[in-house]
C-alpha positions as CSV (number, residue, x, y, z in Angstrom):
1,M,27.7,-6.6,-33.5
2,R,24.6,-8.7,-32.8
3,L,24.5,-7.4,-29.2
4,Q,24.9,-3.8,-30.5
5,Y,22.0,-4.3,-32.9
6,L,20.0,-5.9,-30.0
7,S,20.8,-3.0,-27.7
8,T,19.9,-0.4,-30.4
9,L,16.6,-2.1,-31.1
10,L,15.8,-2.5,-27.4
11,F,16.6,1.2,-26.8
12,A,14.4,2.3,-29.7
13,S,11.5,0.1,-28.5
14,S,12.0,1.3,-24.9
15,A,11.8,4.9,-26.2
16,L,8.6,4.1,-28.1
17,A,7.0,2.5,-25.0
18,K,8.0,5.6,-22.9
19,S,6.6,7.8,-25.6
20,S,3.3,5.9,-25.6
21,A,3.2,6.1,-21.8
22,S,3.8,9.9,-22.0
23,K,1.1,10.4,-24.5
24,S,-1.3,8.4,-22.3
25,S,-0.4,10.5,-19.3
26,S,-0.6,13.8,-21.3
27,S,-4.0,12.8,-22.7
28,S,-5.3,12.0,-19.3
29,K,-4.3,15.4,-18.0
30,A,-5.7,17.2,-21.0
31,E,-9.0,15.5,-20.4
32,S,-8.8,16.5,-16.7
33,T,-8.9,12.9,-15.6
34,W,-6.7,13.5,-12.7
35,S,-8.7,16.5,-11.5
36,S,-12.0,14.6,-11.4
37,E,-13.5,14.0,-7.9
38,Y,-15.3,10.8,-7.2
39,S,-17.1,9.2,-4.2
40,V,-15.6,5.7,-4.8
41,L,-12.2,4.6,-6.3
42,E,-11.9,1.0,-7.4
43,F,-9.1,-1.2,-8.8
44,E,-10.5,-4.2,-10.6
45,N,-8.6,-7.4,-11.3
46,F,-6.3,-6.8,-8.4
47,G,-3.8,-9.6,-7.7
48,F,-1.4,-11.4,-9.9
49,A,1.2,-14.2,-10.0
50,G,4.8,-13.0,-9.3
51,T,7.7,-13.2,-6.9
52,Y,9.7,-11.0,-4.5
53,Q,12.8,-11.3,-2.4
54,V,12.8,-11.5,1.4
55,V,15.5,-10.3,3.7
56,S,17.5,-13.3,4.7
57,S,20.1,-11.7,6.9
58,M,20.5,-8.5,9.0
59,K,23.7,-8.5,10.9
60,D,24.4,-6.0,13.6
61,A,26.2,-3.0,12.1
62,T,29.4,-1.9,13.8
63,E,29.4,1.4,12.0
64,D,26.5,3.9,11.7
65,N,26.5,4.0,7.9
66,Y,27.1,0.3,7.3
67,C,24.2,-2.0,6.3
68,A,24.9,-5.8,6.5
69,C,21.7,-7.0,4.8
70,E,21.2,-9.8,2.4
71,V,18.2,-11.1,0.5
72,S,17.4,-14.8,-0.1
73,D,18.4,-16.4,-3.4
74,D,15.1,-18.2,-3.4
75,R,12.4,-15.8,-4.4
76,V,9.0,-16.0,-2.6
77,S,6.2,-16.8,-5.1
78,F,2.7,-15.4,-4.7
79,S,-0.5,-15.6,-6.8
80,G,-4.2,-15.2,-6.6
81,T,-6.8,-12.6,-5.7
82,N,-5.3,-9.4,-4.2
83,A,-1.8,-10.9,-4.2
84,P,0.7,-9.9,-2.9
85,L,-1.4,-7.8,-0.5
86,N,-3.3,-11.0,0.5
87,E,-0.4,-11.4,2.9
88,E,-0.2,-9.7,6.3
89,L,-0.3,-5.9,6.3
90,S,0.6,-3.2,8.7
91,V,-1.3,0.1,8.8
92,H,0.5,3.5,8.6
93,I,-0.6,7.0,9.5
94,R,1.0,10.3,8.5
95,G,0.0,13.7,9.8
96,P,-1.6,16.1,10.0
97,L,-4.2,13.6,11.2
98,S,-6.2,12.7,14.3
99,L,-7.4,9.1,14.4
100,H,-10.8,8.6,16.1
101,K,-11.5,5.0,15.2
102,F,-9.9,2.1,13.4
103,A,-11.2,-1.4,12.6
104,Y,-10.1,-4.4,10.6
105,Y,-12.6,-7.0,9.3
106,V,-12.6,-10.3,7.4
107,S,-15.3,-12.1,5.4
108,E,-15.6,-15.5,3.9
109,N,-16.7,-14.0,0.6
110,Y,-17.6,-10.5,-0.6
111,E,-18.3,-9.4,-4.1
112,R,-19.9,-6.0,-4.8
113,S,-21.3,-7.4,-8.0
114,D,-23.0,-10.4,-6.4
115,S,-24.5,-9.5,-3.0
116,S,-26.5,-12.8,-2.9
117,S,-23.4,-14.9,-2.4
118,S,-21.5,-12.4,-0.2
119,K,-21.1,-12.9,3.5
120,D,-21.2,-10.5,6.4
121,W,-18.0,-9.1,7.9
122,S,-16.5,-9.9,11.3
123,R,-14.3,-7.4,13.2
124,L,-11.0,-8.7,14.4
125,A,-9.3,-5.5,15.5
126,Y,-10.6,-2.2,16.9
127,Y,-9.5,1.1,18.3
128,D,-11.8,3.8,19.7
129,S,-10.2,7.0,20.9
130,S,-13.2,8.3,22.9
131,S,-13.7,5.2,24.9
132,Q,-10.0,4.3,24.9
133,T,-10.9,0.8,23.6
134,A,-8.1,-1.2,22.0
135,E,-8.6,-4.8,20.7
136,N,-5.9,-6.7,18.9
137,V,-3.9,-3.5,18.1
138,T,-0.4,-2.4,18.8
139,F,0.7,1.1,18.2
140,M,4.3,1.4,17.0
141,G,6.6,3.7,15.1
142,N,10.1,4.3,13.8
143,V,11.3,5.5,17.2
144,G,14.1,3.1,18.1
145,T,17.9,2.9,17.5
146,N,18.9,5.1,14.5
147,K,21.3,3.9,11.8
148,T,22.1,6.1,8.8
149,C,21.5,3.2,6.3
150,L,18.4,1.7,8.0
151,G,16.7,4.7,9.7
152,K,15.2,4.3,13.1
153,A,14.1,0.8,14.3
154,L,10.5,-0.1,15.0
155,G,9.4,0.3,18.6
156,Y,6.4,0.9,20.9
157,V,5.1,4.5,20.9
158,D,3.4,6.3,23.8
159,E,-0.1,7.8,23.9
160,T,1.0,10.6,21.5
161,G,2.1,8.1,18.8
162,L,5.5,9.8,18.6
163,T,7.8,8.9,21.5
164,E,9.3,5.5,22.3
165,T,8.1,3.7,25.3
166,S,8.8,0.3,26.9
167,D,5.4,-1.2,26.6
168,S,2.4,-1.3,24.3
169,T,0.3,1.9,24.9
170,I,-3.1,3.0,23.7
171,L,-3.2,6.2,21.5
172,E,-4.7,9.0,23.6
173,K,-8.2,10.4,23.1
174,D,-7.2,13.7,21.6
175,N,-4.3,12.3,19.5
176,M,-2.8,14.4,16.8
177,V,0.3,14.0,14.6
178,Y,1.5,16.8,12.4
179,S,3.2,17.0,9.0
180,D,5.9,14.3,8.4
181,E,5.1,12.6,11.7
182,E,4.1,8.9,11.4
183,Y,3.1,5.9,13.4
184,A,1.9,2.3,12.6
185,I,-0.7,-0.2,13.8
186,F,0.0,-3.9,14.0
187,S,-1.9,-6.8,15.6
188,N,-1.2,-7.8,19.2
189,I,0.0,-11.3,18.1
190,S,3.8,-11.6,18.8
191,C,6.2,-13.0,16.2
192,E,8.5,-15.9,16.8
193,D,12.2,-15.3,16.9
194,S,13.7,-13.7,13.8
195,G,14.5,-16.3,11.2
196,L,14.1,-17.0,7.5
197,S,11.9,-20.1,8.2
198,N,9.9,-18.6,11.1
199,D,6.5,-17.1,11.0
200,C,7.5,-13.4,10.5
201,G,10.8,-14.1,8.7
202,V,13.9,-12.1,9.4
203,Y,13.5,-8.8,11.3
204,R,15.7,-6.2,12.9
205,S,17.4,-7.2,16.1
206,G,16.0,-5.9,19.3
207,I,12.6,-4.7,18.1
208,P,9.2,-5.8,19.5
209,A,7.9,-7.7,16.5
210,F,4.2,-8.3,15.8
211,H,2.1,-9.9,13.1
212,G,0.2,-7.7,10.6
213,F,-3.4,-8.1,9.6
214,Y,-4.0,-11.2,7.4
215,G,-6.5,-12.4,4.8
216,T,-7.4,-12.3,1.2
217,T,-10.9,-10.8,1.8
218,K,-10.4,-8.1,4.3
219,M,-11.4,-4.5,5.1
220,F,-9.8,-1.6,6.9
221,L,-12.1,1.2,8.2
222,F,-11.1,4.6,9.7
223,E,-12.7,7.6,11.3
224,F,-10.4,10.6,11.3
225,E,-9.8,14.2,10.9
226,A,-7.1,15.6,8.6
227,P,-7.0,19.4,9.4
228,D,-4.8,21.8,7.6
229,D,-1.5,22.1,9.4
230,T,-1.1,25.6,10.8
231,T,1.7,24.9,13.4
232,T,4.5,23.2,11.4
233,D,7.1,25.0,9.3
234,E,6.0,25.0,5.7
235,N,9.4,23.8,4.6
236,T,8.9,20.6,6.4
237,T,9.0,17.4,4.3
238,S,5.4,16.3,3.4
239,Y,4.0,19.5,4.7
240,N,0.2,19.3,5.1
241,M,0.1,16.0,3.3
242,P,-1.8,13.5,5.5
243,A,-1.9,9.8,4.4
244,I,-3.2,6.4,5.5
245,W,-1.5,3.4,3.8
246,L,-0.8,-0.3,4.1
247,L,2.5,-2.1,3.8
248,N,3.5,-5.8,3.6
249,A,4.2,-6.2,7.4
250,Q,7.7,-7.5,6.6
251,I,8.8,-4.1,5.5
252,P,8.6,-2.1,8.7
253,R,9.9,-5.0,10.7
254,T,13.2,-4.8,8.8
255,A,13.5,-1.2,7.6
256,Q,10.8,1.1,6.2
257,Y,13.2,3.7,4.8
258,P,16.6,2.0,4.2
259,I,19.3,3.3,2.0
260,N,20.3,-0.3,1.1
261,S,17.4,-1.9,-0.8
262,S,18.5,-5.4,0.5
263,C,17.2,-4.4,3.9
264,S,13.6,-4.5,2.8
265,C,11.4,-6.5,0.4
266,W,9.7,-3.3,-0.8
267,S,11.8,-2.7,-3.9
268,S,11.3,-6.3,-5.1
269,G,7.5,-5.9,-5.0
270,C,6.1,-7.4,-1.7
271,G,3.5,-4.7,-1.7
272,E,2.1,-1.3,-0.6
273,F,-1.4,0.1,-0.9
274,D,-1.9,3.9,-0.4
275,I,-5.6,4.3,0.7
276,F,-5.8,8.0,1.3
277,E,-2.8,10.1,0.4
278,V,-2.3,13.8,-0.4
279,M,0.4,13.7,-3.1
280,N,1.6,17.3,-3.0
281,S,0.9,20.5,-1.1
282,T,-0.6,22.2,-4.1
283,E,-3.4,19.6,-4.2
284,S,-3.9,19.4,-0.4
285,S,-7.6,18.8,-0.7
286,R,-7.3,15.6,-2.7
287,F,-6.8,12.1,-1.5
288,Y,-5.3,9.8,-4.1
289,S,-5.0,5.9,-4.0
290,T,-2.0,4.0,-5.4
291,I,-0.8,0.4,-5.6
292,H,2.9,-0.2,-5.4
293,D,3.7,-3.6,-6.9
294,F,4.7,-5.0,-10.3
295,Q,1.3,-5.8,-11.7
296,G,1.9,-4.8,-15.3
297,I,4.4,-2.0,-14.5
298,W,8.2,-1.6,-14.0
299,D,8.3,1.6,-12.0
300,I,7.3,0.5,-8.5
301,G,8.1,4.0,-7.1
302,T,5.4,5.6,-9.2
303,G,3.2,2.6,-8.8
304,I,-0.3,2.3,-10.2
305,P,-2.3,5.4,-9.3
306,I,-6.0,5.5,-10.0
307,Q,-7.0,8.5,-12.1
308,G,-9.3,10.2,-9.8
309,Y,-9.5,11.5,-6.2
310,L,-11.6,11.7,-3.1
311,E,-12.2,15.0,-1.3
312,R,-10.3,15.8,1.9
313,T,-12.4,17.9,4.1
314,P,-10.1,19.5,6.7
315,G,-12.8,21.0,8.8
316,S,-14.8,17.8,9.6
317,K,-14.5,14.2,10.5
318,M,-14.2,11.7,7.6
319,S,-15.1,8.0,7.6
320,G,-14.3,5.2,5.1
321,G,-11.6,2.8,4.1
322,V,-10.6,0.1,1.7
323,V,-12.3,-3.2,0.9
324,F,-10.4,-6.1,-0.6
325,G,-13.1,-8.2,-2.2
326,S,-13.0,-11.9,-3.1
327,D,-13.4,-10.9,-6.7
328,G,-10.2,-8.9,-6.9
329,A,-11.9,-5.5,-6.5
330,A,-10.0,-3.2,-4.2
331,T,-12.5,-0.4,-3.3
332,V,-11.6,2.9,-1.6
333,F,-14.5,5.0,-0.3
334,L,-15.5,7.8,2.1
335,S,-19.0,7.8,3.7
336,N,-20.4,9.5,6.7
337,S,-22.6,6.5,7.2
338,T,-19.7,4.2,8.0
339,S,-20.1,2.3,11.3
340,F,-17.6,0.2,13.3
341,N,-19.8,-2.5,14.7
342,S,-18.5,-5.9,15.6
343,S,-20.3,-7.3,12.6
344,I,-21.2,-5.4,9.4
345,S,-23.8,-6.7,7.0
346,V,-23.4,-6.9,3.2
347,T,-26.4,-4.6,2.9
348,D,-24.8,-1.9,5.1
349,L,-21.5,-2.0,3.4
350,D,-23.0,-1.8,0.0
351,S,-25.0,1.3,1.1
352,W,-21.8,3.1,2.1
353,I,-20.1,2.4,-1.3
354,K,-22.2,4.5,-3.6
355,G,-22.0,7.7,-5.7
356,T,-19.8,8.5,-8.6
357,E,-17.2,5.8,-9.2
358,K,-13.8,5.7,-10.9
359,V,-12.9,2.1,-11.8
360,D,-9.5,1.1,-13.3
361,T,-8.9,-2.4,-14.4
362,L,-5.4,-3.8,-13.9
363,L,-3.4,-6.0,-16.2
364,T,-3.7,-9.8,-15.9
365,I,-0.2,-11.3,-15.3
366,S,0.4,-15.1,-15.5
367,A,3.7,-16.3,-14.0
368,A,3.5,-19.6,-15.8
369,S,3.2,-18.2,-19.3
370,S,4.9,-14.8,-18.6
371,T,2.2,-13.1,-20.7
372,T,0.1,-10.1,-20.0
373,T,-3.3,-9.0,-21.3
374,T,-5.1,-5.7,-21.0
375,S,-8.7,-5.1,-20.1
376,S,-10.8,-2.0,-19.7
377,S,-13.9,-0.8,-17.9
378,S,-16.7,1.4,-19.1
379,K,-16.3,3.3,-15.8
380,G,-12.6,4.0,-16.3
381,D,-9.5,2.7,-18.1
382,S,-6.1,2.6,-16.3
383,G,-4.2,3.2,-19.6
384,H,-1.1,1.3,-18.5
385,I,1.3,-0.1,-21.1
386,N,1.3,-3.8,-21.8
387,P,4.9,-4.9,-21.0
388,S,4.8,-8.0,-23.2
389,W,6.3,-5.8,-26.0
390,L,9.7,-6.6,-24.6
391,S,9.3,-10.3,-25.2
392,T,8.2,-9.6,-28.8
393,V,11.2,-7.3,-29.4
394,I,13.7,-9.8,-28.0
395,A,12.1,-12.7,-30.1
396,G,12.3,-10.5,-33.2
397,C,16.0,-9.8,-32.6
398,F,16.8,-13.5,-32.4
399,L,14.9,-14.1,-35.7
400,M,16.5,-11.1,-37.5
401,F,20.1,-11.7,-36.4
402,G,20.1,-15.5,-36.0
403,M,20.9,-15.2,-32.3
C-alpha cells in the first residue's frame, strides 16, 4: 500500500512537472522566443558535477545483429567548468556543407566579462582547403565494417570525406557533402591500444583510433558554406539540414549510432554540443545550438536548446564557431571578421563576438549535495525545470507514510 501511495504521488508530481515544462515551452513559443534571430548565442554557467558510464567491453560480434557491449560498473566522475565537455572532443560535419577552414585553439584563461585577465589564443590544429594545409587533423567517417547494431565503424576517408581509404588524407579543395552525409575531424595523435585503463579507453576493434581535441578553455572556428541542397532527393533523412557539432571523442570510437546503448557513453551523458544545426527542413535558414548532457535535465535526447537562432545564409561563406571560456560561458557566434591566424588576441576575438545576444543560464548541479539551484540572466532565461522537486516529493512520502 505504501508503495502504491508513493507511486501515485510520484506520478502526480511528475505530471505537474511535465505540465509546468509544457507551459514554459508554450509560453516561449507564444512570445516568439524561438523565432528570434541573434548574432550571438551563449550558455552561461556551463559545466557541472556528475558521472557517466564508459564502454568496458566490445567483443567481436559473430552475427550481424548481435552487440556484445558492456559498460563499466564504476562510473566516471567529472566536475568543473565546461564539464563534461572539458574532455577530448571530436568535430562532426553534416551536409549540405563545404568546409573551407577549420581551427582549434586553447588559452590559459579567457573571460568575456574580464578582458584584462584574459590571455591570447594559440592554434593547435588547422585545415585550409585552398592551400591544402592540414596541421594536427585527421579526417574520418563512419565508413568501415557495418554491423546492424553498431552501424559502420570509424575509418579514414578520402579527399571527398565520404569513401573509406587506407591512410589519412586531406579533404579536397572543392569539398562538398550533401544531405545526410557526414564526416569527422580528430587530432593526428594516435591512441594506445584499446583498453579500459588506457588513454582512449575501449574502442571498436580494427579502427584507426585518434585522440580528440582537449582542454577546458578551448575554441573551434570554421569557415564554410551551407548551400541549399538541390541535388538530393527531398525524402532523404536530414534533407537540407546542415550541422556542425562536437562529441565526447569516446563516442565515435565505439559507435556513434548504435542500437545497443551500452556500446556508447552518449546515453549516460558523456557529452555533445551542437554548434550550428538546422533542426528541421521547415526552418532551413536557422542554425540552433543545443547541449546534450544532464545539467539540470532528464531528457538527453532533447537536450538543452538555447531559445534563439543564428541565420544560415546559403548563398555566401559563413565564419564563426564556439568559445568555451574559463568562466563557464559557451559562446556561439558568426562573424565575417573571423580570422584563423596562429595566434588570436583577446581584442580581436571580443570584436567578433558582438551584436544582439541571447544568453541562457544553466542550472548549478552539485554532486556532493545532490541539489540544484536556478539562476537567470537579464539577457535571457533558459526556463528549465529544477529537478530537485523529486527529492522533496520522496522525502514527503517517507514523512507521510512512515516509510
